[in-house]
C-alpha positions in Angstrom: -81.3 -115.6 -66.2 -82.7 -114.9 -69.6 -81.8 -118.4 -70.7 -83.7 -119.8 -67.7 -86.8 -117.8 -68.6 -86.7 -119.0 -72.2 -86.2 -122.6 -71.1 -89.2 -122.4 -68.8 -91.3 -121.0 -71.6 -90.2 -123.7 -73.9 -91.0 -126.4 -71.3 -94.4 -124.9 -70.7 -95.1 -124.8 -74.5 -94.1 -128.5 -74.7 -96.4 -129.4 -71.8 -99.3 -127.6 -73.5 -98.6 -129.3 -76.8 -98.4 -132.7 -75.1 -101.8 -132.0 -73.6 -103.3 -131.4 -77.0 -101.8 -134.4 -78.9 -102.1 -138.0 -78.2 -100.9 -141.0 -80.1 -103.9 -143.2 -81.1 -102.9 -146.8 -81.9 -104.5 -148.9 -84.7 -106.0 -151.5 -82.4 -109.6 -152.4 -81.7 -110.3 -152.3 -77.9 -111.2 -155.5 -76.2 -114.7 -155.3 -74.7 -117.2 -157.8 -73.3 -119.4 -158.0 -76.4 -122.6 -160.0 -76.1 -122.5 -163.6 -77.3 -124.2 -164.2 -80.6 -126.8 -166.3 -78.8 -127.6 -163.4 -76.4 -127.8 -160.9 -79.3 -130.2 -163.1 -81.2 -132.4 -163.7 -78.2 -132.6 -159.9 -77.8 -133.5 -159.6 -81.5 -136.3 -162.2 -81.2 -137.8 -160.3 -78.3 -137.8 -157.0 -80.2 -139.9 -158.1 -83.1 -140.2 -155.7 -86.0 -138.7 -152.3 -85.2 -139.8 -149.2 -87.2 -139.3 -145.6 -86.3 -137.4 -142.4 -86.9 -134.8 -140.0 -85.6 -136.8 -137.7 -83.3 -136.4 -134.2 -82.1 -139.5 -132.1 -81.1 -140.5 -129.3 -83.5 -139.6 -126.5 -81.1 -135.9 -127.5 -81.0 -133.2 -127.0 -83.6 -130.7 -129.2 -81.8 -130.1 -131.5 -78.9 -129.5 -128.7 -76.5 -132.9 -127.1 -77.1 -134.5 -130.5 -76.7 -133.0 -131.2 -73.3 -132.2 -127.9 -71.6 -134.5 -126.6 -68.8 -135.7 -123.5 -70.7 -136.8 -125.4 -73.8 -137.6 -129.0 -72.7 -141.3 -129.5 -73.7 -142.9 -132.6 -72.4 -146.4 -131.7 -73.6 -145.1 -131.1 -77.2 -143.1 -134.4 -77.0 -146.2 -136.2 -75.8 -148.2 -134.9 -78.7 -145.6 -135.6 -81.4 -144.8 -139.1 -80.1 -148.5 -139.7 -80.2 -148.4 -138.9 -83.9 -145.5 -141.3 -84.3 -147.3 -144.1 -82.6 -150.5 -143.4 -84.7 -148.6 -144.4 -87.9 -147.1 -147.5 -86.4 -143.7 -146.3 -85.1 -142.5 -148.2 -82.0 -139.0 -146.7 -81.6 -137.3 -143.3 -81.9 -133.6 -142.5 -82.1 -132.9 -139.6 -79.8 -129.6 -137.6 -79.3 -128.3 -136.5 -75.9 -125.6 -133.9 -75.4 -122.7 -133.7 -72.9 -123.2 -129.9 -72.4 -126.6 -130.5 -70.8 -125.0 -132.9 -68.4 -122.1 -130.5 -67.7 -124.6 -127.7 -66.7 -127.6 -129.6 -65.3 -126.6 -133.1 -64.3 -129.4 -134.6 -62.1 -132.0 -132.4 -63.8 -130.9 -133.8 -67.1 -131.2 -137.4 -65.9 -134.7 -136.5 -64.5 -135.7 -135.2 -68.0 -134.5 -138.4 -69.6 -136.6 -140.4 -67.2 -139.6 -138.2 -67.9 -139.0 -138.6 -71.7 -139.0 -142.4 -71.1 -142.3 -142.2 -69.3 -143.8 -140.3 -72.3 -142.4 -142.9 -74.7 -143.8 -145.8 -72.6 -147.3 -144.2 -72.8 -147.1 -144.6 -76.6 -145.5 -148.0 -76.5 -142.3 -146.5 -78.0 -138.8 -147.6 -76.9 -136.1 -145.1 -77.7 -132.5 -145.6 -78.9 -130.3 -143.0 -77.2 -127.2 -141.5 -78.9 -124.3 -140.2 -76.8 -121.8 -138.6 -79.2 -122.1 -137.2 -82.7 -119.5 -136.1 -85.3 -122.0 -134.3 -87.5 -122.5 -130.6 -88.3 -121.6 -127.6 -86.3 -118.4 -128.3 -84.2 -119.0 -125.1 -82.1 -121.7 -125.3 -79.4 -122.5 -123.5 -76.1 -125.1 -124.3 -73.5 -127.9 -121.8 -73.0 -130.0 -120.0 -75.6 -129.2 -121.3 -79.1 -128.4 -119.0 -82.1 -130.8 -118.7 -85.0 -130.1 -121.2 -87.8 -127.8 -120.1 -90.6 -129.8 -119.5 -93.8 -129.2 -121.8 -96.7 -127.0 -124.2 -94.6 -128.0 -127.8 -94.2 -128.7 -128.8 -90.6 -128.0 -125.2 -89.6 -128.9 -125.7 -86.0 -127.4 -129.1 -85.2 -124.3 -129.3 -83.1 -121.7 -132.0 -82.5 -121.1 -133.7 -79.2 -118.6 -133.2 -77.9 -118.1 -129.8 -79.5 -115.0 -127.6 -79.8 -113.9 -126.7 -76.3 -114.1 -130.3 -75.2 -113.0 -132.1 -78.3 -109.8 -130.0 -78.6 -108.5 -131.1 -75.2 -107.8 -134.8 -74.5 -108.2 -134.3 -70.8 -111.7 -132.9 -71.2 -112.5 -135.9 -73.5 -111.4 -138.2 -70.7 -113.8 -136.4 -68.3 -116.7 -137.4 -70.5 -116.5 -140.8 -68.8 -118.4 -139.4 -65.8 -121.3 -138.3 -68.1 -121.5 -141.6 -69.9 -121.3 -143.7 -66.8 -123.9 -141.6 -64.9 -126.5 -142.1 -67.7 -125.7 -145.7 -68.3 -125.8 -146.7 -64.6 -129.0 -144.8 -64.0 -130.8 -146.6 -66.8 -128.9 -149.8 -67.2 -131.9 -152.0 -66.3 -134.6 -149.8 -67.7 -136.8 -151.9 -70.0 -138.2 -148.7 -71.6 -134.9 -148.3 -73.5 -134.3 -150.4 -76.6 -130.5 -149.9 -77.0 -127.7 -147.4 -76.8 -126.0 -145.8 -79.8 -122.7 -144.8 -78.4 -121.5 -142.7 -81.4 -123.3 -141.4 -84.4 -121.3 -141.5 -87.7 -117.8 -141.4 -86.3 -115.5 -139.8 -88.8 -118.1 -137.7 -90.6 -116.3 -134.5 -91.4 -119.2 -132.4 -92.6 -118.0 -132.1 -96.2 -118.0 -128.3 -96.8 -120.7 -127.1 -94.4 -118.4 -126.4 -91.4 -115.0 -127.4 -92.7 -113.2 -124.3 -91.5 -114.3 -124.9 -87.9 -113.1 -128.5 -87.7 -110.0 -129.6 -85.9 -107.3 -130.8 -88.3 -106.8 -134.0 -86.3 -110.5 -134.7 -85.9 -110.1 -138.3 -87.1 -107.6 -139.1 -84.4 -109.7 -137.5 -81.7 -112.8 -139.3 -82.9 -110.9 -142.6 -82.9 -109.7 -141.9 -79.4 -113.3 -141.1 -78.1 -114.9 -144.0 -80.0 -112.5 -146.5 -78.2 -113.1 -144.8 -74.9 -116.9 -144.8 -75.0 -117.0 -148.6 -75.7 -114.6 -149.1 -72.9 -116.7 -146.9 -70.5 -119.9 -148.7 -71.5 -118.1 -152.0 -70.8 -117.8 -151.0 -67.1 -121.6 -151.2 -66.7 -123.7 -154.4 -66.8 -126.2 -153.2 -69.3 -129.5 -155.0 -70.0 -129.6 -153.2 -73.3 -127.2 -153.7 -76.2 -124.7 -151.1 -77.5 -124.0 -150.1 -81.1 -122.5 -147.3 -83.1 -124.0 -146.0 -86.4 -121.5 -146.5 -89.2 -122.0 -144.5 -92.4 -120.5 -143.6 -95.8 -118.8 -146.7 -97.2 -119.9 -149.6 -94.9 -116.9 -151.7 -96.1 -114.3 -149.0 -95.5 -113.7 -146.1 -93.1 -110.9 -148.1 -91.6 -110.4 -148.4 -87.9 -113.5 -146.5 -87.0 -115.8 -149.1 -88.7 -113.7 -152.0 -87.3 -114.2 -150.7 -83.8 -117.9 -150.4 -84.4 -118.3 -153.9 -85.9 -116.2 -155.7 -83.4 -117.3 -153.9 -80.2 -121.0 -153.6 -80.8 -123.6 -156.1 -79.5 -125.8 -155.4 -82.5 -124.8 -153.8 -85.8 -126.3 -150.5 -86.9 -125.6 -148.5 -90.1 -126.8 -145.7 -92.3 -127.7 -145.8 -96.0 -129.2 -143.0 -98.0 -128.8 -144.8 -101.4 -131.3 -146.9 -103.3 -132.3 -150.5 -103.1 -129.2 -152.0 -104.8 -126.7 -150.3 -102.4 -128.9 -151.1 -99.4 -128.9 -154.8 -100.3 -125.1 -154.8 -100.8 -124.6 -153.2 -97.4 -126.9 -155.7 -95.7 -125.3 -158.7 -97.3 -121.8 -157.4 -96.1 -123.0 -156.8 -92.6 -124.6 -160.2 -92.4 -121.1 -161.6 -92.2 -120.9 -160.5 -88.6 -123.9 -162.8 -87.7 -125.4 -160.2 -85.4 -128.8 -158.4 -85.5 -128.7 -155.5 -88.0 -130.5 -152.1 -87.7 -130.5 -149.4 -90.3 -130.9 -146.4 -88.1 -130.8 -143.7 -90.8 -132.2 -143.8 -94.4 -134.8 -142.0 -96.5 -133.5 -139.5 -99.0 -136.0 -138.9 -101.8 -136.2 -140.1 -104.5 -133.7 -143.0 -104.2 -134.3 -144.0 -100.6 -138.0 -143.9 -99.5 -140.1 -145.8 -97.0 -141.9 -147.6 -99.9 -138.7 -148.8 -101.5 -136.5 -149.5 -98.5 -138.7 -151.0 -95.7 -139.6 -154.0 -97.8 -135.8 -154.7 -98.2 -135.3 -154.5 -94.5 -138.2 -156.9 -94.0 -136.9 -159.2 -96.6 -133.5 -159.5 -94.9 -134.9 -159.6 -91.4 -132.9 -156.6 -90.2 -134.6 -156.9 -86.9 -137.1 -159.3 -85.5 -138.2 -162.6 -87.0 
């Protein structure tokens, strides 16, 4: 009898362990990537794109931007008006799966409202689904005060711990991604979809003790999945994923992004020399290129970097 109980416990333990671990192969998923001709036609239609990563000033993270209690259309309207006044025609905006999990249709309605505000100012956003950066612990509802002297002390990852640490919960994110993409797949107010921000960014020392030890494997798994999910929707907008760090390395994560994206996007906070090196490398893919994060004084500034983007025709003619 005792042996039976021990065996049952052992089997249950194995089942739990199997649920938390999953082999991730080293292959790039096959997806229906836009032809080079279609991607370049889209590029020509866009013209010169200039903008910023946007979050309203009353929000410390994506949850505060989108949740019912703190969504602020009047403030967003005012601040996007400021963006338009200095010539910005795009903004990169992060979504969060926890808002979908708790509010669903109301979340979709707020995205639609946000798009209406953007259109008023002739701004087309670039929406980001998932993000590996900063606090891996997040909860819906009122957000905690930022931690003093910690960089990006309010920002949270998507998915956060609680979802990321369970492969079955990661798989359930398909419902969220497809709901958003299907709702807005033909919406001309959207410029493109950024499926995953900086996959493989492990936060250096800011939140190291809270990270999963196998985060790279889980990121790789989700990055493959989100491209495959997006592939199920006939999108009128292109998809991309913002690569970071060493553009030529980061292994499988970058290979997935470069081979599964309709247009290439990357981040660079270095100076002119490194920016040019990255652009020349990415030109090998023959696709439109967008730098969706830069500007780190003093090496990377608008005055130094935007002429380089214009020189190499990162977007537009």
